[in-house]
N, C-alpha and C positions, 0 to 999 in steps of 0.2 A: 337659243338652241343647244341642243343637247347630243350627250354621247349615246343614249336612246335614240332619237330623231335619226340618227346618222345609221345605228345597228339596220331602220327597220326601214330605213331607205333602200341599205345595199344589199336586206335581205330580197327586199318585195321586188327588184329586177333580177333576183337568183343570182347573188353572189354571198361565198361563206365568207361569216362575220363571227366573229367571240368577241364581247365585250368582261374585261377581267376591272377591280378593282378602279388601276389609274391610264389602264387603256383598249385600245377599240381596232383586230387585229382582221382588216377586210381583205378578201382572194379576189382577184380580179382576175379576167384568164392572163393577163399580160404578169399582173404582178403584183405580191406580196406586201400591203402595209401598213403598219402600228403605229397608231397614231396615242402622244402622251395626251391625257386630257385631264391632269392634273393640273396645271398651270399652266396660262402663258408667258409668251408665246409657245402656241401649241408644238409638240416638236413633232418631226415625221418623219417616217423609218423605210424603206423601202428594198423588196429583192425583188429585182427583174429575171422572170419566169422566162422570158423569149429569148435574153442576149446574153445567155453563160451562167451564170449562177451558176458554179458547180456545187457550192455548198448552199443548200437552201437556210440556214441557219444566218447565213452573214450579212445583216441588216445594213444602209452605212443612210446615213442622212441624209435630210433634203435639206439643202443651204439657203432657206428661206424662212422669212419670215411669217409666219400664219398665228391670223389674230382674231379668226374665227372657223367652227366649223365649215362652212359656206367657202373661205377660202382653199381648207384643207380638200374640201368636196371637187372643188371647179380645177386645183392642183390637180387631182388625181385624173379628173374626166382628161384635161388635156394631155396628159404624159400617157395615159390608160386608150387615148380615143377615142371615148364612152362616149355616146350621144347625146346633143346637148341639149337634148328633151327632157332628159333624167336631170331633176334638180331639187334639192334640198326646199321643201315644203317655205313660204311664206310665213314669218309668227308672226302675231300680232302685231308688234312694236318694229318690227322691221320695214324699212320702207326703202330699199332697196330694192333691184333686178335682179 
């Protein structure tokens, strides 16, 4: 898995996505997500665009351990109600579904 792959996936389904040195920021219809990609476990922060968030710069950290970008994407999909058929492609070394 790679941050570039996550960016490609998000851009491919029409989400705004920006990669910086140690982060990937994704904007969905319902939220803004920031993934810190420089260390494991990945840190995931979020601004909820639908339910409040009067100040769109106040991220809050998601209280979960993310050991892969697949875990991060699964969490974002579930939280924001993104269709199940939008998946991170399998890597050759990845034997999971």
